[in-house]
C-alpha positions as a Markdown table, in Angstrom:
| # | Residue | x | y | z |
|---|---|---|---|---|
| 1 | Met | -128.7 | 220.5 | 79.7 |
| 2 | Thr | -128.9 | 216.8 | 78.0 |
| 3 | Thr | -127.1 | 213.9 | 80.6 |
| 4 | Asn | -124.4 | 213.6 | 78.4 |
| 5 | Thr | -122.2 | 216.9 | 78.6 |
| 6 | Leu | -123.2 | 216.9 | 82.7 |
| 7 | Ser | -119.9 | 216.4 | 84.8 |
| 8 | Pro | -119.3 | 212.8 | 86.7 |
| 9 | Pro | -119.8 | 214.9 | 90.0 |
| 10 | Leu | -123.0 | 216.8 | 88.7 |
| 11 | Leu | -124.3 | 214.0 | 88.1 |
| 12 | Thr | -123.2 | 212.1 | 90.8 |
| 13 | Ala | -124.9 | 214.4 | 93.0 |
| 14 | Arg | -127.9 | 214.2 | 91.0 |
| 15 | Leu | -128.3 | 210.4 | 91.8 |
| 16 | Arg | -127.5 | 211.3 | 95.4 |
| 17 | His | -130.7 | 213.7 | 95.6 |
| 18 | Ala | -132.6 | 210.7 | 94.1 |
| 19 | Val | -131.3 | 208.4 | 96.8 |
| 20 | Gln | -132.2 | 210.3 | 99.2 |
| 21 | Gln | -135.4 | 210.2 | 97.9 |
| 22 | Ala | -135.8 | 206.2 | 98.4 |
| 23 | Thr | -135.4 | 206.4 | 101.3 |
| 24 | Gln | -138.5 | 207.6 | 102.8 |
| 25 | Ala | -140.0 | 205.2 | 101.0 |
| 26 | Pro | -141.9 | 203.1 | 103.5 |
| 27 | Ser | -141.1 | 199.7 | 104.9 |
| 28 | Ser | -142.1 | 196.8 | 107.5 |
| 29 | His | -141.5 | 197.9 | 110.7 |
| 30 | Asn | -139.2 | 201.1 | 109.7 |
| 31 | Thr | -136.6 | 198.7 | 109.4 |
| 32 | Gln | -135.5 | 200.9 | 105.3 |
| 33 | Pro | -133.8 | 197.2 | 104.5 |
| 34 | Trp | -131.5 | 198.8 | 101.4 |
| 35 | Leu | -128.9 | 200.1 | 100.8 |
| 36 | Phe | -127.6 | 201.8 | 97.0 |
| 37 | Arg | -124.3 | 201.8 | 94.7 |
| 38 | Ile | -123.5 | 204.8 | 92.3 |
| 39 | Arg | -122.6 | 204.1 | 89.5 |
| 40 | Asn | -121.1 | 206.2 | 86.6 |
| 41 | Asp | -124.4 | 205.6 | 84.4 |
| 42 | Gly | -127.6 | 204.9 | 87.1 |
| 43 | Val | -127.8 | 203.4 | 90.8 |
| 44 | Glu | -128.4 | 200.0 | 91.6 |
| 45 | Val | -131.0 | 198.8 | 94.6 |
| 46 | Ile | -129.2 | 196.5 | 96.5 |
| 47 | Ala | -131.4 | 194.2 | 99.4 |
| 48 | Asp | -129.5 | 194.9 | 103.2 |
| 49 | Lys | -130.2 | 191.5 | 104.8 |
| 50 | Arg | -128.9 | 191.9 | 107.6 |
| 51 | Arg | -132.2 | 194.1 | 108.5 |
| 52 | Ala | -134.3 | 190.6 | 107.9 |
| 53 | Cys | -136.5 | 189.5 | 109.7 |
| 54 | Pro | -136.3 | 185.6 | 109.2 |
| 55 | Val | -139.7 | 185.3 | 112.5 |
| 56 | Val | -142.2 | 187.0 | 110.3 |
| 57 | Asp | -141.2 | 187.0 | 107.4 |
| 58 | Pro | -138.8 | 183.8 | 106.9 |
| 59 | Gln | -138.5 | 184.3 | 103.1 |
| 60 | Asp | -137.6 | 187.9 | 103.0 |
| 61 | Arg | -140.9 | 188.3 | 100.8 |
| 62 | Glu | -141.8 | 191.7 | 102.9 |
| 63 | Leu | -138.3 | 192.7 | 102.7 |
| 64 | Tyr | -137.9 | 192.9 | 98.6 |
| 65 | Ile | -141.4 | 194.2 | 98.4 |
| 66 | Ser | -139.4 | 197.6 | 101.0 |
| 67 | Cys | -136.8 | 197.7 | 97.6 |
| 68 | Gly | -139.7 | 197.1 | 95.2 |
| 69 | Ala | -140.8 | 200.6 | 96.7 |
| 70 | Ala | -137.4 | 201.9 | 97.7 |
| 71 | Leu | -138.0 | 201.4 | 93.9 |
| 72 | Tyr | -140.0 | 203.1 | 92.9 |
| 73 | His | -138.8 | 206.2 | 94.8 |
| 74 | Leu | -136.2 | 206.7 | 93.2 |
| 75 | Arg | -136.9 | 206.7 | 89.8 |
| 76 | Leu | -140.0 | 208.6 | 90.5 |
| 77 | Ala | -137.0 | 211.2 | 92.2 |
| 78 | Met | -135.0 | 210.5 | 88.7 |
| 79 | Lys | -137.8 | 211.4 | 86.0 |
| 80 | Ala | -139.0 | 214.4 | 87.9 |
| 81 | Asp | -135.2 | 215.7 | 88.2 |
| 82 | Gly | -135.0 | 215.4 | 84.6 |
| 83 | Leu | -133.4 | 212.4 | 84.4 |
| 84 | Ala | -134.5 | 209.5 | 81.6 |
| 85 | Thr | -134.4 | 205.5 | 83.3 |
| 86 | Leu | -134.5 | 202.0 | 82.4 |
| 87 | Val | -134.7 | 199.8 | 84.7 |
| 88 | Thr | -133.7 | 196.4 | 85.2 |
| 89 | Ile | -134.8 | 194.3 | 87.8 |
| 90 | Leu | -132.4 | 191.2 | 88.9 |
| 91 | Pro | -130.0 | 192.6 | 86.8 |
| 92 | Cys | -128.5 | 190.1 | 89.1 |
| 93 | Arg | -129.5 | 186.1 | 89.0 |
| 94 | Ser | -127.2 | 184.6 | 90.8 |
| 95 | Asp | -126.7 | 187.8 | 93.6 |
| 96 | Pro | -130.1 | 187.7 | 95.0 |
| 97 | Asp | -129.2 | 191.0 | 96.4 |
| 98 | Leu | -129.1 | 193.4 | 93.7 |
| 99 | Val | -132.6 | 194.2 | 93.6 |
| 100 | Ala | -132.6 | 196.6 | 90.4 |
| 101 | Arg | -130.0 | 198.1 | 88.0 |
| 102 | Val | -131.4 | 202.2 | 86.6 |
| 103 | Leu | -129.4 | 203.7 | 84.7 |
| 104 | Val | -129.5 | 207.1 | 82.9 |
| 105 | Ala | -130.5 | 207.1 | 79.6 |
| 106 | Gly | -130.6 | 210.5 | 78.3 |
| 107 | Ser | -133.1 | 213.7 | 79.7 |
| 108 | His | -136.9 | 213.6 | 80.0 |
| 109 | Ile | -139.4 | 215.6 | 80.3 |
| 110 | Pro | -141.1 | 215.5 | 84.0 |
| 111 | Ser | -144.8 | 215.1 | 83.8 |
| 112 | Leu | -147.4 | 217.2 | 85.9 |
| 113 | Asp | -148.5 | 214.1 | 87.4 |
| 114 | Glu | -144.8 | 213.1 | 88.1 |
| 115 | Arg | -144.4 | 216.2 | 89.8 |
| 116 | Thr | -147.0 | 215.8 | 91.9 |
| 117 | Leu | -146.3 | 211.9 | 92.9 |
| 118 | Leu | -142.7 | 213.3 | 94.1 |
| 119 | Asp | -144.2 | 216.4 | 95.8 |
| 120 | Ala | -146.7 | 214.4 | 98.1 |
| 121 | Ala | -143.1 | 211.8 | 99.0 |
| 122 | Ala | -142.6 | 215.0 | 101.8 |
| 123 | Lys | -146.3 | 214.1 | 104.0 |
| 124 | Arg | -146.4 | 210.7 | 103.3 |
| 125 | Arg | -147.3 | 208.9 | 106.5 |
| 126 | Thr | -148.5 | 205.3 | 108.6 |
| 127 | Asn | -151.3 | 206.4 | 110.3 |
| 128 | Arg | -151.9 | 203.4 | 112.7 |
| 129 | Phe | -154.6 | 205.6 | 114.3 |
| 130 | Ala | -158.2 | 205.4 | 113.9 |
| 131 | Phe | -159.6 | 206.6 | 110.7 |
| 132 | Glu | -163.0 | 209.1 | 110.4 |
| 133 | Pro | -166.4 | 207.8 | 108.7 |
| 134 | Arg | -166.3 | 209.1 | 105.9 |
| 135 | Glu | -165.5 | 207.8 | 102.3 |
| 136 | Val | -163.1 | 207.8 | 100.4 |
| 137 | Asp | -163.5 | 209.2 | 97.2 |
| 138 | Pro | -164.5 | 207.2 | 94.4 |
| 139 | Gln | -162.0 | 208.6 | 91.2 |
| 140 | Leu | -159.3 | 208.0 | 93.9 |
| 141 | Gln | -160.1 | 204.6 | 94.2 |
| 142 | Val | -160.3 | 204.2 | 90.0 |
| 143 | Glu | -157.3 | 206.1 | 89.9 |
| 144 | Trp | -155.9 | 203.7 | 92.1 |
| 145 | Met | -156.4 | 200.4 | 89.6 |
| 146 | Asn | -154.3 | 202.2 | 87.6 |
| 147 | Asp | -151.8 | 202.9 | 89.4 |
| 148 | Val | -151.3 | 199.6 | 90.3 |
| 149 | Arg | -151.6 | 197.5 | 86.9 |
| 150 | Ser | -149.5 | 200.1 | 85.5 |
| 151 | Glu | -146.9 | 198.3 | 88.3 |
| 152 | Asp | -147.7 | 195.1 | 86.5 |
| 153 | Ala | -149.9 | 194.1 | 90.4 |
| 154 | Trp | -153.9 | 194.2 | 90.9 |
| 155 | Ile | -155.9 | 195.5 | 93.9 |
| 156 | His | -159.1 | 194.4 | 96.2 |
| 157 | Tyr | -161.6 | 196.9 | 98.0 |
| 158 | Phe | -163.8 | 195.8 | 100.8 |
| 159 | Gln | -166.4 | 198.5 | 101.5 |
| 160 | Thr | -169.0 | 197.2 | 102.6 |
| 161 | Asp | -169.3 | 196.1 | 106.4 |
| 162 | Gln | -170.1 | 192.6 | 105.7 |
| 163 | Gln | -166.5 | 192.0 | 104.0 |
| 164 | Lys | -164.4 | 194.3 | 106.8 |
| 165 | His | -166.4 | 192.1 | 108.8 |
| 166 | Ala | -165.0 | 189.3 | 107.6 |
| 167 | Val | -161.4 | 190.7 | 106.6 |
| 168 | Ala | -160.5 | 191.7 | 110.5 |
| 169 | Asp | -161.5 | 188.5 | 112.1 |
| 170 | Leu | -158.5 | 186.9 | 110.1 |
| 171 | Val | -156.7 | 190.0 | 111.4 |
| 172 | Ser | -157.4 | 189.6 | 114.7 |
| 173 | Glu | -156.5 | 185.6 | 114.2 |
| 174 | Gly | -153.6 | 187.3 | 112.9 |
| 175 | Asp | -152.5 | 189.1 | 115.7 |
| 176 | Arg | -153.0 | 186.2 | 118.3 |
| 177 | Leu | -151.4 | 183.8 | 116.8 |
| 178 | Gln | -147.9 | 185.6 | 116.6 |
| 179 | Ala | -148.5 | 187.5 | 119.6 |
| 180 | Ser | -148.8 | 183.7 | 121.5 |
| 181 | Asp | -145.0 | 183.1 | 119.4 |
| 182 | Arg | -142.2 | 184.8 | 121.7 |
| 183 | His | -139.6 | 184.5 | 119.0 |
| 184 | Phe | -142.4 | 186.4 | 116.7 |
| 185 | Arg | -142.2 | 188.4 | 119.7 |
| 186 | Arg | -138.5 | 189.2 | 120.8 |
| 187 | Glu | -138.7 | 190.0 | 116.9 |
| 188 | Leu | -141.1 | 193.0 | 116.9 |
| 189 | Ala | -139.1 | 194.3 | 120.1 |
| 190 | Lys | -136.4 | 194.7 | 118.1 |
| 191 | Trp | -137.2 | 197.2 | 115.3 |
| 192 | Gly | -139.4 | 199.6 | 118.8 |
| 193 | His | -137.5 | 201.7 | 120.6 |
| 194 | Ser | -138.3 | 205.4 | 122.8 |
| 195 | Asn | -139.4 | 208.8 | 121.7 |
| 196 | Asn | -136.6 | 209.8 | 122.7 |
| 197 | Ser | -133.9 | 207.3 | 121.3 |
| 198 | Ser | -131.3 | 207.9 | 118.8 |
| 199 | Arg | -131.7 | 205.1 | 116.6 |
| 200 | Arg | -132.7 | 205.8 | 112.8 |
| 201 | Asp | -134.5 | 203.4 | 111.9 |
| 202 | Gly | -137.4 | 201.3 | 113.9 |
| 203 | Leu | -140.6 | 202.4 | 115.5 |
| 204 | Pro | -141.3 | 205.5 | 118.3 |
| 205 | Gly | -143.6 | 204.5 | 120.6 |
| 206 | Tyr | -145.4 | 208.3 | 119.7 |
| 207 | Thr | -146.8 | 206.4 | 116.3 |
| 208 | His | -148.9 | 204.2 | 118.1 |
| 209 | Gly | -149.9 | 206.6 | 120.4 |
| 210 | Ala | -147.3 | 205.7 | 123.7 |
| 211 | Gly | -146.2 | 208.6 | 125.4 |
| 212 | Asp | -142.6 | 209.5 | 126.6 |
| 213 | Leu | -142.4 | 207.4 | 129.4 |
| 214 | Ala | -144.2 | 204.9 | 128.8 |
| 215 | Ser | -142.4 | 203.8 | 125.3 |
| 216 | Thr | -139.1 | 203.4 | 127.2 |
| 217 | Phe | -141.2 | 200.2 | 128.2 |
| 218 | Glu | -143.2 | 199.5 | 125.1 |
| 219 | Ser | -140.3 | 197.0 | 124.3 |
| 220 | Phe | -139.7 | 194.9 | 127.3 |
| 221 | Leu | -143.4 | 194.7 | 127.7 |
| 222 | Val | -143.8 | 193.1 | 124.0 |
| 223 | Arg | -141.0 | 190.7 | 124.5 |
| 224 | Thr | -142.2 | 189.1 | 127.2 |
| 225 | Phe | -146.1 | 189.2 | 127.5 |
| 226 | Asp | -148.8 | 187.6 | 125.5 |
| 227 | Trp | -150.6 | 190.6 | 124.1 |
| 228 | Gly | -152.4 | 189.2 | 121.4 |
| 229 | Asp | -156.0 | 189.2 | 122.5 |
| 230 | Gly | -156.2 | 192.9 | 123.5 |
| 231 | Lys | -154.1 | 193.5 | 119.4 |
| 232 | Ala | -156.7 | 191.5 | 118.2 |
| 233 | Ala | -159.6 | 193.8 | 120.2 |
| 234 | Ile | -158.0 | 197.3 | 118.8 |
| 235 | Asp | -157.1 | 195.6 | 115.1 |
| 236 | Arg | -160.5 | 194.8 | 114.9 |
| 237 | Gln | -161.7 | 197.8 | 115.9 |
| 238 | Leu | -159.4 | 199.9 | 113.1 |
| 239 | Ala | -160.7 | 197.3 | 110.4 |
| 240 | Glu | -164.1 | 196.9 | 110.7 |
| 241 | Gly | -164.0 | 201.5 | 111.5 |
| 242 | Ser | -162.2 | 202.3 | 108.1 |
| 243 | Pro | -163.9 | 203.2 | 105.2 |
| 244 | Leu | -161.7 | 201.2 | 102.8 |
| 245 | Leu | -159.8 | 198.1 | 103.2 |
| 246 | Ala | -157.8 | 197.0 | 99.8 |
| 247 | Val | -155.3 | 193.7 | 98.9 |
| 248 | Ile | -152.8 | 194.1 | 96.8 |
| 249 | Gly | -151.7 | 191.3 | 94.7 |
| 250 | Thr | -149.3 | 189.6 | 91.9 |
| 251 | Arg | -150.3 | 187.0 | 89.7 |
| 252 | Thr | -147.2 | 184.7 | 90.7 |
| 253 | Asp | -145.5 | 184.4 | 94.2 |
| 254 | Thr | -141.5 | 185.2 | 93.2 |
| 255 | Met | -139.3 | 187.5 | 94.3 |
| 256 | Asp | -140.0 | 189.3 | 91.3 |
| 257 | Ala | -143.6 | 189.8 | 91.6 |
| 258 | Trp | -143.3 | 191.2 | 95.0 |
| 259 | Ile | -140.3 | 193.6 | 93.7 |
| 260 | Ala | -143.4 | 194.6 | 91.5 |
| 261 | Cys | -145.7 | 194.5 | 94.7 |
| 262 | Gly | -143.2 | 197.6 | 96.1 |
| 263 | Gln | -143.5 | 199.7 | 93.5 |
| 264 | Ala | -147.2 | 199.4 | 93.1 |
| 265 | Leu | -147.3 | 199.8 | 96.5 |
| 266 | Ala | -145.4 | 203.2 | 96.7 |
| 267 | Lys | -147.0 | 204.3 | 93.4 |
| 268 | Met | -150.2 | 204.1 | 95.5 |
| 269 | Leu | -149.6 | 205.9 | 98.4 |
| 270 | Leu | -148.2 | 208.6 | 96.9 |
| 271 | Arg | -151.6 | 209.1 | 95.7 |
| 272 | Ala | -152.8 | 208.7 | 98.6 |
| 273 | Ala | -150.8 | 211.5 | 100.5 |
| 274 | Ser | -151.6 | 214.0 | 97.7 |
| 275 | Trp | -155.6 | 213.3 | 98.4 |
| 276 | Ser | -154.5 | 213.7 | 101.7 |
| 277 | Val | -155.6 | 209.7 | 102.0 |
| 278 | Asp | -153.8 | 208.2 | 105.0 |
| 279 | Ala | -152.7 | 204.5 | 105.2 |
| 280 | Ser | -151.6 | 201.3 | 107.6 |
| 281 | Tyr | -151.3 | 198.0 | 107.0 |
| 282 | Leu | -153.6 | 194.9 | 108.5 |
| 283 | Asn | -150.7 | 192.2 | 107.2 |
| 284 | Gln | -151.5 | 189.3 | 110.2 |
| 285 | Ala | -153.6 | 188.3 | 107.8 |
| 286 | Ile | -150.5 | 187.5 | 104.9 |
| 287 | Glu | -147.7 | 187.0 | 107.4 |
| 288 | Val | -149.5 | 183.3 | 108.8 |
| 289 | Glu | -149.7 | 181.4 | 105.3 |
| 290 | Thr | -153.7 | 179.6 | 106.8 |
| 291 | Leu | -155.0 | 183.7 | 107.2 |
| 292 | Arg | -153.4 | 184.5 | 103.2 |
| 293 | Lys | -155.2 | 181.6 | 101.3 |
| 294 | Arg | -158.3 | 182.4 | 103.8 |
| 295 | Leu | -158.0 | 185.7 | 102.4 |
| 296 | Met | -157.4 | 185.1 | 99.3 |
| 297 | Glu | -160.7 | 183.8 | 98.4 |
| 298 | Leu | -162.2 | 186.8 | 99.6 |
| 299 | Thr | -161.0 | 188.9 | 97.0 |
| 300 | Gly | -162.2 | 185.9 | 94.6 |
| 301 | Asn | -158.6 | 184.0 | 94.0 |
| 302 | Gln | -157.2 | 186.6 | 91.8 |
| 303 | Gly | -153.6 | 186.4 | 92.2 |
| 304 | Val | -151.5 | 186.1 | 95.3 |
| 305 | Pro | -151.9 | 188.7 | 98.3 |
| 306 | Gln | -149.6 | 190.5 | 99.3 |
| 307 | Ile | -150.5 | 193.6 | 101.4 |
| 308 | Leu | -153.2 | 195.2 | 103.1 |
| 309 | Leu | -154.2 | 197.9 | 103.9 |
| 310 | Arg | -156.7 | 200.2 | 105.4 |
| 311 | Leu | -157.3 | 203.9 | 103.9 |
| 312 | Gly | -159.4 | 206.5 | 105.6 |
| 313 | Tyr | -158.8 | 210.2 | 106.6 |
| 314 | Gly | -156.7 | 210.8 | 109.7 |
| 315 | Lys | -154.9 | 213.1 | 112.4 |
| 316 | Gln | -151.8 | 214.0 | 111.6 |
| 317 | Val | -149.2 | 212.0 | 112.8 |
| 318 | Arg | -145.3 | 212.6 | 113.0 |
| 319 | Pro | -143.1 | 211.1 | 110.7 |
| 320 | Thr | -140.8 | 207.4 | 110.8 |
| 321 | Pro | -137.0 | 208.4 | 111.5 |
| 322 | Arg | -134.6 | 207.6 | 108.5 |
| 323 | Arg | -131.0 | 206.2 | 108.4 |
| 324 | Pro | -128.5 | 209.2 | 107.1 |
| 325 | Leu | -127.8 | 209.2 | 103.4 |
| 326 | Asp | -124.4 | 207.8 | 103.8 |
| 327 | Asp | -125.3 | 205.1 | 106.0 |
| 328 | Val | -127.2 | 203.3 | 103.1 |
| 329 | Ile | -125.0 | 204.2 | 100.1 |
| 330 | Val | -122.0 | 201.7 | 99.6 |
| 331 | Asp | -118.6 | 202.1 | 97.4 |
């Protein structure tokens, strides 16, 4: 059946299913800062500024990266369901909250690669624990480079001990600077909660190893105390002990570039999950602007760093919660 013969209710049901898939995208602190409007001819992706983090992300850079990741998941889900797409980024410059408009542009025969990436969405996780020392497959690294370039971004790898040590220095310095700021601590605490919480966003304690009892006190401790030295030591060990560190960047530092970075990130992470490779973030070195410039120098000044990842093989971890579908679809 071609899309132009679909009844509006049937098309709406298929688009709702695609939006459900889009909500599985990664986001900073699992804030899930996105909304979706289903139209009779497609879906609009909208930035949910109520979920912004103004201390750590004053320009909403990470928020738009997260929305870009959701956009990629949406595009992929529609294509895997046989719907061709026509995507317009920031279609209304007077309304920057409207991230993208994805129109149904006929029928589409899904490729094997599209199906493989979408299947990987269910097992993609952010793994904040230590990775095994074994090397990440070089062929996968080549595929990541192609994935990122296809979304108008670039990637740079750090693999030697000396390179990883230099990056770890920036990450640990970022930990100390951020944790010394009580406004940052309060904002971070807002998105943490106990393992038994009914919340469907944020980071339960289990995401970084806290048991049920410890997770009930964690937000208080994060908000109240300067834990920078301890976190710096942990993150240094994670960075230096990871088989591979990678920076995803863009040529410019504009809203369009942030959305492109989010799409590149999403595609790369789905590829990683399809190869059973885990990832997590060390974005302190990007969130502190003075450190971001130093990280740019370590990449050879290819452009603007947007995301710092560590990649490798880790133990199985639980997924983070997701907001109900009806909470993210607006009229």
